C-alpha positions, 0 to 999 in steps of 0.5 A: 893743515893749511893756516888761515891767513885772513887775520894777517896784516897785509898792508898799510891800514887806512887812517880814519881820524887823527893826524894821519888822516889829514895831509896838505894837498899842496906839499903833502905834510901832515902837521898843522893842516887847516881844515876850515872852509875845506882848505886842507893845506898846511899853515906854511902853504896857506901863508904863500897862497892866502892872497890868491885865495882871497884872504885879506890880512888886516894887521 
């Protein structure tokens, strides 16, 4: 009798929430992703491109 393989793990599952669901669109890092204003870039990349995006440092 053939074995039903519909339950077997066939590949990487899609992350819908948590750290695995968000990554930096610039460098691909998963840590410290800024989501505000739909930026989706990590804090290190944000510091590099903040001026070109129009953010102003007051202090």
